[in-house]
C-alpha positions as CSV (number, residue, x, y, z in Angstrom):
1,M,126.7,26.6,-31.5
2,F,128.8,28.5,-29.3
3,E,129.1,28.2,-25.4
4,R,129.5,30.7,-23.5
5,N,131.9,31.0,-20.7
6,D,130.1,32.6,-17.9
7,N,133.0,32.1,-15.3
8,N,135.3,34.4,-18.0
9,R,132.5,37.4,-17.4
10,N,132.4,37.3,-13.5
11,E,136.0,37.4,-13.5
12,R,136.2,40.6,-15.5
13,A,133.6,41.9,-13.7
14,Q,135.7,41.3,-10.3
15,V,138.7,43.0,-12.1
16,G,136.7,46.4,-12.6
17,I,135.6,46.5,-9.2
18,G,139.1,45.8,-7.5
19,T,140.7,48.9,-10.1
20,L,137.4,51.1,-8.6
21,I,138.0,49.8,-5.2
22,V,141.9,51.3,-5.9
23,F,141.1,54.2,-7.8
24,I,138.6,55.4,-4.9
25,A,141.4,54.8,-2.3
26,M,143.8,56.4,-4.2
27,V,141.4,59.5,-4.5
28,L,140.9,59.4,-0.5
29,V,144.4,59.3,0.3
30,A,145.2,62.2,-2.3
31,A,142.2,64.1,-0.7
32,I,143.6,63.6,3.0
33,A,147.4,64.3,1.8
34,A,146.0,67.6,0.1
35,G,144.1,68.3,3.7
36,V,147.3,68.1,5.1
37,L,149.8,70.1,2.9
38,I,147.2,73.0,3.3
39,N,147.0,73.1,6.9
40,T,150.8,73.1,7.3
41,A,151.3,75.8,4.2
42,G,149.1,77.9,6.6
43,F,150.5,77.2,10.1
44,L,153.4,77.8,8.3
45,Q,152.3,81.2,7.0
46,S,150.9,82.3,10.3
47,S,154.5,81.5,11.7
48,A,156.1,83.4,9.1
49,E,154.4,86.7,9.6
50,E,154.4,86.5,13.0
51,S,158.1,85.9,13.1
52,G,158.6,88.8,10.5
53,E,156.3,91.3,13.0
54,Q,158.9,90.0,15.5
55,A,161.9,90.5,13.6
56,A,160.8,93.8,12.6
57,E,159.8,95.0,16.0
58,Q,163.4,94.0,17.5
59,V,164.9,96.0,14.7
60,T,162.8,99.3,14.7
61,N,161.1,99.5,18.2
62,R,164.4,100.3,20.1
63,L,165.8,104.1,21.8
64,V,168.6,106.2,20.1
65,E,171.4,108.4,22.0
66,V,170.6,111.7,21.2
67,N,173.9,112.4,23.7
68,T,175.0,111.8,26.9
69,V,177.0,113.9,30.1
70,G,178.5,113.0,33.0
71,N,178.6,114.3,35.9
72,V,182.3,115.0,37.7
73,S,182.5,114.0,41.6
74,D,184.7,116.0,43.8
75,A,186.8,112.6,43.9
76,G,187.3,113.6,40.2
77,T,185.2,110.4,39.0
78,I,182.0,110.1,37.1
79,N,179.4,109.5,39.7
80,E,176.2,110.2,37.7
81,V,175.1,109.6,33.6
82,N,172.3,111.5,31.8
83,M,171.7,110.0,28.7
84,T,169.3,111.8,26.4
85,V,167.2,109.3,23.8
86,R,164.6,109.6,21.2
87,L,162.5,106.7,19.3
88,A,164.4,105.4,16.5
89,P,163.3,106.1,12.9
90,G,160.2,104.1,12.3
91,S,160.1,103.0,15.6
92,N,156.2,102.5,17.4
93,D,155.5,103.4,21.2
94,V,158.3,102.6,23.8
95,N,157.7,102.9,27.7
96,L,160.4,103.3,29.5
97,N,159.0,102.0,32.6
98,D,159.4,98.2,30.3
99,T,162.9,99.3,29.2
100,T,165.8,97.7,30.6
101,I,169.5,98.4,30.5
102,Q,172.6,96.5,30.5
103,W,176.0,98.1,32.1
104,V,179.4,96.4,31.9
105,T,182.6,97.8,32.1
106,T,185.9,95.5,32.3
107,S,185.5,95.4,35.7
108,E,181.7,94.3,36.9
109,S,178.4,94.3,34.8
110,S,175.1,95.8,36.1
111,Q,171.4,95.5,35.3
112,F,169.3,98.2,35.4
113,V,165.1,99.0,35.5
114,S,163.0,101.8,36.0
115,D,162.9,103.2,39.8
116,R,159.3,103.3,39.0
117,L,158.9,99.7,39.3
118,D,158.8,97.9,42.2
119,N,162.5,96.3,42.5
120,T,164.7,95.5,45.2
121,Q,167.7,93.2,43.0
122,Y,168.3,95.4,40.4
123,A,170.1,98.7,39.6
124,T,167.9,101.5,38.8
125,F,167.4,104.1,36.1
126,N,165.5,107.3,36.8
127,W,164.2,109.1,34.0
128,S,162.6,112.7,33.3
129,T,160.9,114.4,30.4
130,L,163.3,116.8,28.1
131,R,160.5,117.7,25.6
132,D,157.0,115.9,24.8
133,D,154.8,116.8,21.6
134,A,152.2,115.3,22.6
135,N,152.1,115.2,26.3
136,S,152.2,111.5,26.8
137,I,155.2,110.8,28.2
138,Q,154.3,112.4,31.7
139,S,150.8,110.8,31.4
140,D,151.7,107.0,30.1
141,D,155.8,106.8,30.6
142,T,155.8,106.5,26.6
143,L,157.8,107.8,23.8
144,N,155.2,107.9,20.8
145,D,156.4,110.9,18.6
146,P,159.8,111.4,16.9
147,V,160.0,114.9,18.3
148,D,159.7,113.4,21.9
149,R,163.3,113.2,24.1
150,A,163.7,111.6,27.1
151,I,166.5,111.9,29.9
152,L,167.7,108.5,31.4
153,D,169.6,109.4,34.6
154,I,172.1,106.7,35.7
155,S,173.5,107.2,39.4
156,L,176.8,105.6,40.4
157,G,178.5,104.4,43.4
158,N,175.9,103.7,46.0
159,G,173.5,100.4,47.1
160,N,172.9,98.1,44.0
161,Q,174.6,100.6,41.9
162,P,177.9,99.8,39.8
163,G,180.6,101.4,41.0
164,E,182.1,105.4,39.7
165,L,183.6,105.8,36.5
166,D,187.7,106.7,36.5
167,A,189.5,109.3,34.0
168,G,190.0,107.1,30.7
169,G,187.7,104.2,31.8
170,S,184.6,103.0,29.4
171,V,181.6,101.1,29.7
172,E,179.0,99.4,27.1
173,V,175.4,100.5,28.0
174,Q,173.2,98.1,25.9
175,I,169.1,99.5,26.2
176,D,166.5,97.2,26.0
177,T,163.3,98.0,25.1
178,R,160.2,95.3,25.9
179,S,159.6,94.2,22.1
180,G,163.3,93.6,21.7
181,G,164.7,96.3,20.2
182,Q,168.7,96.7,21.6
183,T,170.7,99.8,21.1
184,S,174.5,99.7,22.4
185,V,176.8,102.4,22.9
186,T,180.0,102.8,24.3
187,L,180.9,105.7,26.9
188,V,184.1,106.8,27.0
189,V,185.4,109.0,29.6
190,P,187.9,111.6,29.0
191,D,191.5,111.1,30.2
192,S,191.5,114.1,32.7
193,L,188.6,115.5,34.6
194,S,190.4,118.1,36.9
195,G,188.8,121.6,37.1
196,K,185.6,120.2,35.5
197,S,181.8,119.6,36.6
198,S,180.7,117.7,33.5
199,V,182.1,116.0,30.6
200,S,180.4,114.5,27.3
201,L,180.9,111.0,27.1
């Protein structure tokens, strides 16, 4: 009495298969997108950690000036500067031979490297141990204890070295460690050097 329309049943089956294909495609796309997001998040986390460590090293791994003394020449100028330095609070080890110094006056600027390195184009500084609690400065050229003290000796007025400092002059000194830590110091020469063999800068 009733006729079955098989065409409609086939159409419904085709619609169901199409929906299933679309659903599977959406799941695959979501899985791929999730994988990309996870990989990106991991990469960004690693980059952030590395950047944070580098930034912390630049802030903490540096030297601090304790005091600076200038030697007065017979001509009444400063021909040698002795700067005593120590590790900054929280700093890791600092190798003095990997340290550089930028020297800027009103008339010139110079870059200093340790004279214990092979160097022909830069000015050089020498250093000596003032206090070494662990006996490490002499052995590996490294400040590694808060009580360690080293003297940076900068000669002026000869060879590649910058010129001597006159009375009343000043110089901006920037000390850079290997990790990028920077210390800036302004040294000011007293207005009168007459009758003095050394002065505090």
